[in-house]
KOLFI-466580 format. One line per field, with one value per residue (C-alpha): x, y, z. Coordinates in nm, 2 decimals. Layout:
# residues N
east <- [X_...]
north <- [Y_...]
up <- [Z_...]
This chain:
# residues 263
east <- [2.60_2.60_2.25_2.13_2.28_2.12_1.78_1.82_1.91_1.61_1.38_1.53_1.47_1.12_1.04_1.16_0.91_0.64_0.69_0.73_0.43_0.20_0.19_0.33_0.64_0.59_0.58_0.96_1.05_0.88_1.06_1.39_1.34_1.24_1.53_1.82_1.74_1.64_1.28_0.99_0.71_0.48_0.75_0.86_0.50_0.46_0.78_0.68_0.36_0.56_0.78_0.48_0.34_0.67_0.70_0.34_0.33_0.65_0.56_0.21_0.33_0.55_0.24_0.04_0.31_0.29_-0.09_-0.13_-0.33_-0.71_-0.75_-1.13_-1.14_-0.86_-1.06_-1.38_-1.20_-1.04_-1.39_-1.44_-1.09_-1.03_-1.33_-1.27_-0.94_-1.11_-1.38_-1.12_-0.94_-1.26_-1.34_-0.98_-0.97_-1.29_-1.22_-1.03_-0.75_-0.63_-0.95_-0.97_-0.61_-0.65_-0.97_-0.82_-0.50_-0.68_-0.86_-0.53_-0.38_-0.67_-0.63_-0.26_-0.31_-0.56_-0.32_-0.02_-0.22_-0.40_-0.22_-0.44_-0.28_-0.54_-0.51_-0.85_-1.04_-1.33_-1.60_-1.56_-1.81_-2.06_-1.92_-2.11_-1.96_-1.61_-1.67_-1.78_-1.46_-1.25_-1.44_-1.36_-0.99_-0.96_-1.14_-0.93_-0.62_-0.74_-0.85_-0.55_-0.26_-0.21_-0.17_-0.47_-0.28_-0.23_-0.61_-0.70_-0.47_-0.61_-0.97_-0.92_-0.74_-0.96_-1.29_-1.30_-1.06_-0.82_-0.48_-0.20_0.00_-0.31_-0.43_-0.09_-0.10_-0.45_-0.34_-0.05_-0.27_-0.52_-0.26_-0.14_-0.45_-0.48_-0.12_-0.18_-0.47_-0.25_0.03_-0.21_-0.33_0.02_0.14_-0.15_-0.03_0.33_0.43_0.65_1.03_1.09_1.46_1.42_1.18_1.39_1.63_1.36_1.14_1.44_1.52_1.15_1.11_1.41_1.32_0.96_1.06_1.30_1.04_0.78_1.02_1.10_0.73_0.67_0.94_0.79_0.53_0.18_0.18_0.52_0.42_0.10_0.30_0.54_0.24_0.10_0.42_0.40_0.04_0.15_0.42_0.18_-0.09_0.15_0.26_-0.11_-0.20_0.11_0.23_0.20_-0.15_-0.23_-0.56_-0.65_-0.51_-0.35_-0.57_-0.34_-0.40_-0.47_-0.10_-0.04_-0.24_0.01_0.29_0.26_0.12]
north <- [-0.08_-0.32_-0.43_-0.07_0.03_-0.28_-0.19_0.17_0.05_-0.18_0.10_0.34_0.10_0.01_0.38_0.48_0.24_0.36_0.73_0.67_0.44_0.57_0.24_0.14_-0.03_-0.32_-0.57_-0.50_-0.45_-0.76_-1.02_-0.85_-0.85_-1.22_-1.32_-1.12_-1.06_-1.27_-1.15_-1.39_-1.32_-1.16_-0.94_-0.83_-0.73_-0.54_-0.36_-0.29_-0.12_0.13_0.19_0.25_0.52_0.72_0.65_0.73_1.04_1.20_1.11_1.24_1.57_1.60_1.53_1.78_2.05_1.99_2.02_1.65_1.54_1.58_1.59_1.59_1.27_1.11_1.17_1.04_0.72_0.68_0.68_0.35_0.22_0.22_0.01_-0.20_-0.31_-0.42_-0.60_-0.78_-0.89_-1.03_-1.22_-1.34_-1.63_-1.78_-1.70_-1.93_-1.72_-1.89_-1.84_-1.47_-1.41_-1.56_-1.36_-1.03_-1.11_-1.17_-0.84_-0.66_-0.82_-0.70_-0.35_-0.36_-0.46_-0.17_0.08_-0.05_-0.06_0.27_0.48_0.76_1.09_1.36_1.48_1.49_1.43_1.24_1.31_1.19_0.95_1.05_1.06_0.75_0.56_0.67_0.56_0.22_0.22_0.29_0.00_-0.24_-0.12_-0.17_-0.51_-0.62_-0.53_-0.70_-1.02_-1.07_-0.89_-0.68_-0.30_-0.10_0.14_-0.13_-0.15_0.22_0.38_0.20_0.24_0.61_0.64_0.41_0.45_0.82_0.97_1.10_1.18_0.93_1.17_1.28_0.92_0.82_1.12_1.02_0.66_0.75_0.97_0.70_0.44_0.63_0.57_0.21_0.14_0.30_0.06_-0.23_-0.12_-0.11_-0.45_-0.60_-0.43_-0.57_-0.92_-0.84_-0.90_-0.60_-0.58_-0.24_-0.25_-0.27_0.02_0.33_0.24_0.12_0.42_0.66_0.49_0.48_0.85_0.93_0.69_0.81_1.17_1.08_0.86_1.14_1.39_1.15_1.09_1.46_1.47_1.18_1.23_1.10_0.85_0.71_0.69_0.50_0.25_0.20_0.14_-0.10_-0.31_-0.30_-0.42_-0.71_-0.82_-0.81_-0.99_-1.27_-1.29_-1.32_-1.58_-1.80_-1.78_-2.10_-2.11_-2.08_-2.21_-1.89_-1.56_-1.49_-1.35_-1.05_-0.95_-0.58_-0.56_-0.75_-0.50_-0.23_-0.47_-0.55_-0.24]
up <- [1.35_1.05_1.13_1.16_0.83_0.67_0.81_0.70_0.34_0.33_0.45_0.19_-0.10_0.01_0.08_-0.26_-0.42_-0.19_-0.27_-0.64_-0.69_-0.42_-0.22_0.12_0.01_0.25_-0.04_-0.07_0.30_0.45_0.24_0.29_0.67_0.67_0.44_0.57_0.94_1.23_1.22_1.17_0.93_1.19_1.34_0.99_0.91_1.23_1.18_0.82_0.94_1.15_0.85_0.63_0.86_0.82_0.45_0.35_0.58_0.44_0.08_0.11_0.24_-0.07_-0.29_-0.09_-0.14_-0.51_-0.51_-0.60_-0.30_-0.28_0.10_0.10_-0.12_0.09_0.41_0.25_0.15_0.49_0.65_0.49_0.48_0.86_0.95_0.64_0.79_1.11_0.91_0.70_1.01_1.16_0.83_0.76_1.00_0.85_0.48_0.25_0.11_-0.22_-0.42_-0.31_-0.40_-0.74_-0.80_-0.70_-0.88_-1.21_-1.16_-1.10_-1.40_-1.62_-1.47_-1.55_-1.91_-1.95_-1.80_-2.00_-2.33_-2.29_-2.01_-1.88_-1.96_-1.87_-1.52_-1.34_-1.66_-1.51_-1.26_-0.90_-0.76_-0.50_-0.14_-0.04_-0.32_-0.22_0.14_-0.01_-0.21_0.10_0.28_-0.01_0.00_0.37_0.37_0.08_0.27_0.59_0.41_0.18_0.34_0.03_0.07_-0.01_-0.24_-0.50_-0.53_-0.46_-0.72_-1.03_-0.90_-0.88_-1.21_-1.42_-1.23_-1.14_-1.39_-1.12_-1.25_-1.17_-0.95_-0.76_-0.72_-0.57_-0.33_-0.21_-0.17_0.05_0.27_0.32_0.39_0.70_0.92_0.78_0.89_1.23_1.29_1.18_1.42_1.71_1.62_1.60_1.91_2.10_1.99_2.07_1.71_1.66_1.68_1.85_1.80_1.42_1.39_1.41_1.13_0.89_0.96_0.90_0.58_0.48_0.54_0.33_0.06_0.06_0.01_-0.27_-0.44_-0.42_-0.58_-0.86_-0.91_-0.95_-1.22_-1.41_-1.69_-1.60_-1.88_-1.79_-1.42_-1.52_-1.72_-1.43_-1.20_-1.45_-1.44_-1.06_-1.08_-1.30_-1.05_-0.76_-0.95_-1.04_-0.68_-0.57_-0.84_-0.83_-0.47_-0.26_-0.12_0.24_0.39_0.57_0.63_0.96_1.23_1.25_0.89_0.95_1.02_0.70_0.51_0.59_0.60_0.23_0.07]
C-alpha cells in the first residue's frame, strides 16, 4: 500500500507539471522512480511512457474543452512526429549524444531567454506555416525525442509560440495531443524489449491522470504572459540539464521510450 501511494504521489506531481506546461512530465517522474523505487533506468522510462499517455490524454481533453487545442494542426504535426521517433531510434545507436545535447541545450536556452525577456501575449497572432512545414516540424520533434531522450513537447511548444505565433495555451494543448501517439510508439518499443514494470503502471497512470487534469485547469486560469514565463523557466532548467549533465557516448537503443519517458 505504501508503494502504491508513493507511485500515485509521484504520478500526481509529474502530471501536474505536464498539464500545466504542456509537456509529458516524465522529466520529473523518471528520476523519482529511479531514486526512490527499485526500478532501473529503462524500466522507469518504460513506466513513464504509460504514465504520459494517461497524463497527456486527460490534459489535452481539458485543453480541447476550453477551445485551446487546434486538432487539425496537432494531427499534421503527428504525421511527422510518429515516424520521427522511429527515425531517431534508428539513428540513436550510431550518433554521439553529448554534442547533440549541448547544441539543442544552447538552442533551448536562447529560446528561454527570448520568451522570458519578451513573453508572447497575443493569442494566435501569427500565421501558421504550410502543412508540409508542420509535418517537417513534427518529424524534427520526433527525431529529436528519439535521439536525445527529451520529450518533444519541450521543443514543440516554443517552436509553435515563437515560430508560428500560436498562443501559449493553444501551443500547450497541441503539444499534449501530439505527445500521446509519440508515447504510444515508445510504449510499444519498450514492451517489445520487456523494459516496462507493469506493477508500477496503474498507480502512476492514476496519479498522472489526476495531476494532468489539475495542471490543465490551473493553466487555463493563468494569464498567457505568466504561463509563457513559467515555460521559459522550465526551458532553462531542461537546457541546463542537457548542457551540464554527465555525458554519455551514445543514446540507448531504446530511445523512443526515452522520448516519452522524459518529456
